[in-house]
N, C-alpha and C positions, 0 to 999 in steps of 0.2 A: 353055422361053425365060421366057413369061408367070410360069409356077411361078417360076422363078426367081428373075424381077423382084420377082415378090411376095415372096416370102421375103428375098432383096434387102431390100427397101424395107418387108419387116416388119421384119426386122432392125437396119435402121436405124432405124427408128421407134421401136424400141423400146432402140436404143445412145440416139438423139435423148432421148428419156423419161427414161431413167435417167440421161442424165447433167444434164440439166433439173430431174430430182426431186436430185440431190445435190444442185448449188447451192442451190435452193430449200430444201432441209433445211437447209442448214448455215445459210444468213440465217434461217429460222424461228429456229432454235436459237440464234442470234447475236444476234435482236431481242426473242424469248421471253427471254434470260437476261439482257439489258441491262433489261428491264421489271421481272424478279424483281430483279434487283441494286437497283435504283431502290428500288423497294419494302423490301427487307431492309435496305437504310440507312436508310429511314425508320422501319422499326418498330425498328432498333437504337437509333436516336437517340430515339425516343415511351421507349422503355424506359431509356435513361440518365439522360435527362431525370427520367423520373418516379420511378425510385430516386436520383436525387441530392435531388430536394425530400422524399422522406419521410429522406434523410440530413439534410437539412439542417436539418429539425423535429428530429431529436435531436440535432444539434449546439445550437441553442437550447434546448431543454432541459437539454443540460449545462453552457451559457453561465448561465442562471438558478440552476443549483445552486450552480453557482460563485460565484455575487456573492451566495448567499443566505449571513446569517452562519451561519446552520447547518440539517442536513436536518432540513426539517417537514415530517412525515409526512402532513397534511392538504394541506398547498400540493402535495404529492409525488403524493398521489392525484387533485385537481382536474388539474393538468398531464397525469396519462398517462392518464388519463377522458378528458380533450380529443382530445389525439392517437390515443386508439385509435377515439373516436368520426369523429375529421375523416379519417384516414389509413385505409383498408380496407387489407387486409390486415396490421396491425398487430395481431400476436395475443396477446402479453404484455409487460408492461414490469414492471424489475424495479431495486433499487439495491442492489449488491454492498461490502461495506465494505472497510476498508482489510486485514480478516482474513478474506477471501475467503468471507464469510459471507452468504445473501440479508437485508436488511434492511428491505425493502417490495418490496409486487408488486401489481402490477393485471394482470386482475381480478380481483375476488373466488375464481375457482378454481383461479388460482395462488399465495394466501396461504396455502397450506397449504405450501408451501416455503419460508417467513419461518424463517430460523434452519438452513436447510440450507448445507452446506461446499461450496464446488465440486469439492472433492478428490473427494469422494462420487458428482459427475458424472461423474469421467471425469476424468484430465489434461490433455485437450484444452481442457477448460473453463478450467481454469487457466491452462494457456499459452496462450490466448486474452485472461483480464484482462492477465495478464502483459505480451501484446506491446502490448495497448492503454495500458498504462501505460507502457513504456519510449518509445514513440512520440508518448505526448500526444496522438493523434485518436481517428479512427475505425477499428475493426480488424474485418472482416467473417469468420465462422466458416464451415466447412464446413455441409454438409446435414445437417439436422437432421428426424426422423421424429417427428412429434405425435402421437404412440401414442393417446391420450382423444380429439382430435380428427379425428382423420384427417390425411391430406395429407403436404406434405412443408415444409419452411421452412429458414430459418437463423438466427444471431444477430449483431447489430449492435452491438459493444461501444464503449461513449467514454466515456476516461477523463477524470477530471473534478479539477482541481485548484483550489486556492484560496488565494492568496499563495504560488505556485510550490510548493507541498506538495499531493501526490497525498489527494486523500481518499475516493475510491472509484469504482467505474466503474458507470455507466448500463448496462444490459442489456435490448435491446430483440429480441423475436422475430418475424420477418416471415415469415407464413404466404402460400406462392407461389400458392396456386390463388388464395386471396379478391382478393391483388395483378393476377392476370394477368386473371377476371374481371372488375375493374374498368376495366382495359386496353381491354378489348373494348367493353365498354359503356361506354367514356368518349365524350368529344366527338372524339376521333379513332382511333375506331372503325375507320374507314373504311379505314384502315392496314393491322389485320391481320385484315379478315371476309374473305380470300379465301386467308388464312395456315395454314398449322401452324404452331407455337411450341413451340420445346425451347430450354431455358436450363441451362449449367453454373455452377458457380463452381470455377475451378481445376480443370477437364477432369472433375468430378463431376457427375451429372445431379439438378438439380434440380427443373426440368419439363418435364414434354411430351406431347402428346396423343396421339402415336407412336412411341416409339422407333423404326421404322423408316424415320422421314424422314430417319434420320442416313447409312444404309446403300443404302435401295433407291431412292430419289427422286432420279430424273436431275439435277432443277432446286435439288436443297437447296442453299443457301448462309448460309453462318457466319459472323459478324464478331465480334471480340473486344470488349469493352467494360473496359477498366481502373477501377475504382471503388476508392476509399480502399485502396490496395496488395492488391486482389484481383481478379483476371482475370476477369468473368463473358464466355461465349461464348454468343450469341445466333445459333439457328440455326431458319432458316425455310424450308418447304418448298410449293408452291402447292398449294391444292386444285383437284379437276376445274373448277369452275367459272373461275379461273384463265387455268387452259391453254387451255381451249375457246374464252375471250376473246381468246386471244393470236394462235391460230392459225386461226380460223374461215376467213379471206379466204385465205391459206393453200393450205388445202386443197383449195379450189375451184379454186384455180390449176391445182395438182399433178392433181386431177380432169379438167380438163377438158385438159390435155397427154397423159396417159398411157391414158386410154381403158379399157375394160374389158379387154384383153389386158394389158396393162402394169402394172393396179394391182396384180394379185394379185404379179407379180414387186418392186416396189417395196415390198409391203407386206412382202413375204418377207426383200430388202433391207434394210431397215427394222429389224425385230424384230431379224435377224442382228447390226445396227450397235449397236442399242441395247442388247441383251445385250453383247457386248462392253465397251461403255460404265461399263455398269453392274457388271460383273464386275471393270474397273481401279478402279471409283469403291469399289467392296466391297473391295476388296482395297487400296488404298491406304487408305483410313478403317481399316480392322483394321490396318496396319502404324503409321499415326498414333497410335492405341488403343494398341498396344504400347509404341509406346516414352514415350506420358502412363502410362501407369502404371509403367514403368520408372522415370521419372522422379517419380512421385510415391511409389513403394515407397522411393527413395533418400533423399528429402525428409523422409521419416516417419522413418526409421534416422537420418539426420542429426539432427532433432528431437528426438528420445529420446535420442543422446547428448549434445545441448546442455541438455536438461533436467536428467539426471543430473550434468552438470557444475556446472551451475548448486545444485542440492540441494545436493552433495559443497561447495562454495563455500560455501556458506549454512552449513551445519554447521559447518565450518573457521571461520568469521568469528565462530559463537558461543563455540566450544572458543577461541579465541585469546582473545576476548574476557573469558570467564571465568579465563582462564589468567593474562592479563597481570593482570587485576585482582589477584588474588590475589597474585602473584609481584612487584606495586610495591607492594600497601600491606602488604603480611608486613613486608618491611626499613624501610619505613617509619613501620609501629608502633613498630620498636624504636630507631631512630634519633628520633622523637617523643617516646617513653615516657621513653625512656633521659634525653633532654635536659631534660624536666621532671622528673625527678626528681633531675637535676645539679642545676637552679636552686634546688631546695629545699636543699640542702648549705652550710655555709658556704663560702663563696668571699671572693677580694680582689673590690672593686671591677670592677677590667679584666677578671676570668673571668665574672663575673656579665654585663656586656656581650657577651664572645666566646659565652656558651651563649644569651642571648637573640637573637643575630645566629642561633645556630645554628638556634634555632627558628622563627625569623620565614623563612631560608629552604626550613626543612623545609617550612612550612606552605604557603608559595608554589609548593613543588614539587608538595606534594601539590593543593594546587588547581588547577596547570595538567595532573597526571594524570589528576583527576578531570573536567577539561573534554574534555580529550582521549578518554577513555574515554567519556564524556556523548555528543561527536561523533559517537565512531563508533556509537553507538548507534542516533542520530538515522538514520546514513546506512545503515544496515542495517535498518531499518524496526523495530527492537526494541522501541521506546521504548512503554508502555500509561499513560494515563493512570487514575488513581486517583480517583473521584467520592466526595467524603465531607464531611462537616458540617463546618466550622471556623469559629473566630473571624476572620478577614481583617484585622479591625482590631489585634486582638494579637496575631497573627503580624504585622504590619508594624511596630508600636511597639518588638517583642522584637529585630527585627532593625535595624532603627536603633538600639537600645542597644546590638546587640553591636560595632558599628562604629564607636559613636562615641569611643571610644577613642583607634582610629587616628588619625580625623578632628582630634583635641585635639592627638595628636602631631605632626601636621604645622600647628596653629595655625588649622587650619579650624572652620566652625561647623556642624555636621550637624545641622539642625532637622527637624521634623517636626508634619505637620498632618494628621489624620486628621478625616472628614466624621463627626459623631454620628450622622447618620440612617443609618448603614449597617445592615442587619442585622446582628443577632450571629451567626447562623450562614447562612452562603453555601456554597453546593453546588460545591467544585474539587477538584483536585489539590494539596492544603496546601505537598507538598515542591518541587513544579514552581513555584508561584507564588513560595515564598521564594527558591526560584532564582533566577527573574527580575530580584527585586529586590535581593540580594544583589548578584549580578552587578550592575549599572547602578549603585547605590552606590560598590562598589569601583573601578569606572569612574570616577565621579564624585570622588574621593579622589583617586583616581591622578593626574588630568589636571588637578587644581584646583592651585594654588601657594599661592593668598588668595584670601581671601573665606568662600564658604559653600557648602553642598551641602545644597538644600532636597527632600524628602519628602513630597507630597502624594496623598490617597486620598479620592477621593468616588465617588458616583453620579451618574450622568449619564442621561438621554434621548435615544437614537439609534434613526432609523427603527421609533422606536413601538414600542423595548424599554427596558427597564434594560440597564445598564451600570456596570463597573467600572473606573472611569479611575484608573490611575496615572500621575503624572510626577515624576522626579526631572530637576533642574534643578542645576545648577552654572556657577561663575563660572571655568570654568576656559581653558584653549587655545582651544576651539571647533574646528570643521571646517570645511574648506574646502569650497564647493558641488561640486565633483568630485570630491569624497572621498568624500561622503557614502552613495553607492551600494556603495564598496569595503570600507567599515568593516563593511559585513553578509556580508562573506564569510568563508568560513573561513581561519583563521592570516593576516587582514589587518590591519594595522592604518593610520589615516590619513599615519603618520609611517615608512613602509616603509623608510626607510635603515638600513643598518649601524650607523651613529653614532647611531642614534634615542635622546632622552633618556629615553623611559617605556617599561620591555623588558613582556614579556608574551606570553602561546602566539598571541594575536590570535584566540579563540575564544570570548570572553564575550558579543559582540555578536551573532556566529554562530547562540551556542547562545540567547540571548533572544529571535532572530527564531524560531528554528525550534520551541523551546518554545511562544512566542504564539501560531504560527500553529496548533500542535497543538491548543491548547486555544482554538480559533475565535475568535481576537480579533485584533489588530493592532497594528503600530509605525510611531508618528510621530513623526520625527526636526527638531526646529530646532535651528539651529546658527548663530552667526556666526564667522568666524577671530577670536580674541582676544578675543572677549567672552560666552563661554560655550557650553552646549547645554542642551534640554532633551529629553528623551526622553519618548514620552507612549505609552502601552498601555490599551489599552480590550480588557475579555475580558466575554463576558457573562457575567451577574450573574443565578444560580439561588440560590434556597433551599430547593427541595424536590429532594434529592436522590432517587435511583433506588434500589430494593432494590438496597443492596450492605451489606457490613459497615460497623457504625456506626465512625466515626473514633476511635482512639484517644486516649483522652487525655495531655495534654501532662506525660511523665513526669518531674516533679520533688516529690521528699519532703523532708523534714529530717531531716541525715546522723545524727542523733540514734536512727534507727529501724536502723540497721547496726549499733549498739553492743550485741555478744551474737549478733548473727548467724551463723548458720553457714553455709559458703558454699564450695560444691563447684567448682574450676575443671579442666576437661580442656584439657589444654594440650601439646601434643606441641614446641615450641619454648622453649626453656631461657632465651632474651630476653625474651620475652610472659612468662613464667612470672611473672622477677623484676622485671618492670612492674608487674604486677597485684600481688604482694606490695609493690611499695614503694606503689603508691599506694594501699592501704587499711591502711597500717600508721599504727598511732594512731587507729584509728577504730572499735577493737572488735570488727573483724570477725574469726572464725574461719576459715580457711581451711585446706582438705584441698586437695592436686594430685592429678590422675590424667595420666600422660603419654600415654595412647590411649586410646580411648573402649570398650576390654576394661577398663583397668583403674577406668574411671570407673563401669562397670555393677557393677563388684564393689564399690566404697566404699559406692554409694548403695543397695545391698541389704544395708549392716552398720550406716550410720547413717543421719540424719532432716536434711536440710537444708531451710534458707530460703530458697533459690535455687541455680541451676547455671549458670554459663557456660562454653559448649559450644563449641569448636572444631571448625569442621566437616573439614576435611582433616586428618586423622589416621591413623597407621599400626595396622595388626592390626582397627581397627573404627572406620569413621569417624561424624562427630557425628549424621549421621541417623539411623543403624542403630544406637548408644548412645543417642537419643533413644527411637525405637520400643519397645527394649528396657526403657527406663525407664516408658514410658507402658503396657505390658503388664505391668510389673510393681506396678505401681500399682493396674489394673485387678484383675490377681490377688488385690488384700490390701484391696481396697476403698478405698486410702488416697486421700487429697485430693491432686490432682496438686500437684508442685510445679513453678514458675514456671522454665522454663528460658530460656535469654537465648544464641541465637544470638552467639559473640563471635567473627567471622569477616572474614575478608580478600574472601571471594567474596560482594559485597553488590549485584551485578548484579539487574534486577528477578526474570530468573527463578530465580537463585538465593534470594532471598528468599521465592519463591510456593515453592520446593522446601523452604526450612527450616520453615515454617509448616503445609506438610505433613505433615511427618515429627512435628509436633505441639508445635516450638517456641514459646513464647508471645512472644518479640521478636527485634527483630536488631539487634545493636552493633555498625555496621561498624567494623573497624580503619583508621587509629589511630584511639583513643579516648583525650581530655583524663580527667586525673584528676576532672576535675568530671563531665563526663559519665560517665563507669563509676561513679562514688560515687551520681548521680542516680538511674540508670537503676536500678541496685541496692535503692537508698533505696524506688523506686516499687514493685518486683515484691515485697519484702521485706514493705512494708506489705498488700499484694494475700494473703500466703500465713498467717492464720491459726492455722491449725493447728500449723505446726511448731513443735518445743519448743526452743529457742534451748540449751537445757542440754545437749541430746542430739547428741555430736559422735561423727562417726564415726573408730575409735583409726589 
């Protein structure tokens, strides 16, 4: 009986002990989990705050570069060195230009990357820079293995804009191990001193002390930290000291209750339960990891598809621009050329007036076409500046002279004032400067009914640097204050009604603003409705050009140089052939015509020429191949190179580069006037002293 009571008592005691242990065990886990969750939240907030501090520092550096007039290598180096010194974890800082090439880099060990194209570092680098440009903010890249210095990190890309125009990308590499070491050693280190830490970017590990903490540790806590469109996951696991501190009192209570006999049973039960919990955690973690991997694989696949579509779209845009330029300029060359020839014939006054209107309408249409194509180039990022030495004073006065007769026809005075202290040689893109000036003057003449249009050019000092200041002032209709921002938009005019008084595409001022911004300058508008407008353009004034091709001398020479000159025209379009024949009629030029590149090559082999006018798009053999064949023939015969002028409707920047690469000396875009053709031929004939003007191809 006693034995029975003892057995019952032991059984009851064991049962009570087991129940008590289970209850206290659950309470232990709950309290320990709450305390760990609190510490994990503190760790997450600490990391999020510290990361945001570094992103804010990058943001401020980007703002300073945006506010600067141009990217200064010395200032960039000082700012980058300061960040690298003040922000532990910052491993390298670089500046990526709009051409996706590394332009500047700090510290010294990374300067070897200067000039490197992002494409050579993998498509994900280009995609990261593009995403930063599109979102106009900070973008965080995926895990980066730092091979030379060890450890892992990730890239932070910050797009930089100036005046609404993208000028480049700030590229910062953050080494995670140095950053984490700084976190542990900082003033808030107590938050992390009892925890093991792991961090992930969009599910991919970038740092961990022990990978097992994600699958084997019972108390592991993970939190998501969304930063800059990127999901950081912070996981923490308690070290032994943390667990010991939280459950010491609990172990004492349990030990007092269960005694020696029940201790072994409770330990076995605890081990069994813990094992099952760990198995469940591991199973859930594996399942979640598989889901994340599947999601990442799908995202990579979709991103690849998007990148390929974007690439194909850019190729299609370039092809469309080249095709449209050619298809528009070719018939316009026929219209304007034939109208000019018709204007030279004997006609009644009424017929002369009608031809003049045709030429005026054609010129207006060509101007609108050029504006639209130029605007499309800016939209697709295809515009590149040419830094060349030029006399900005002469360009300004010549441009004023070009439009003076248009102003006089409206009864307006077009005046010009140029600062004599301006340097004779300025370093800039002469064509883009002339485009700004002509657009502003045309606008002034268009919107002024009586009075003056005045052009002023001078040198001014601003923020310790010399600048070129161009002012175009008119006494026209003026612009209302609420319309001043609108007129710089694409296809916009201050008067947008259907019955507006002044016609136009509305692209002139939009192009002026985009060209000025691309050149590193600013546009300012002062206007009052009914009293006129003043446009102020300020551009960086530089007198020393980088090592680029020397600016070509203005192509003008006496037309007497053409007398007796032998010229070969390679042109498959019959209308364009007749236009050239009509333009040079009476000039003394001996003209041979080839209907394609193959015939042009044959004629060149038989005769000697002072110059060649070469169309680009021709059957049998195009202008590029014909030019290369001519250059090869000259080399084999030790002949002096004959000037070859591309006479083409393909006149984009890439098209012109192809012309020069093929061996051509100059590009004369269609449509061209009789005067332009004569000037260009006279210039190049004067540069070819060895040609025999009496030896003409049969």
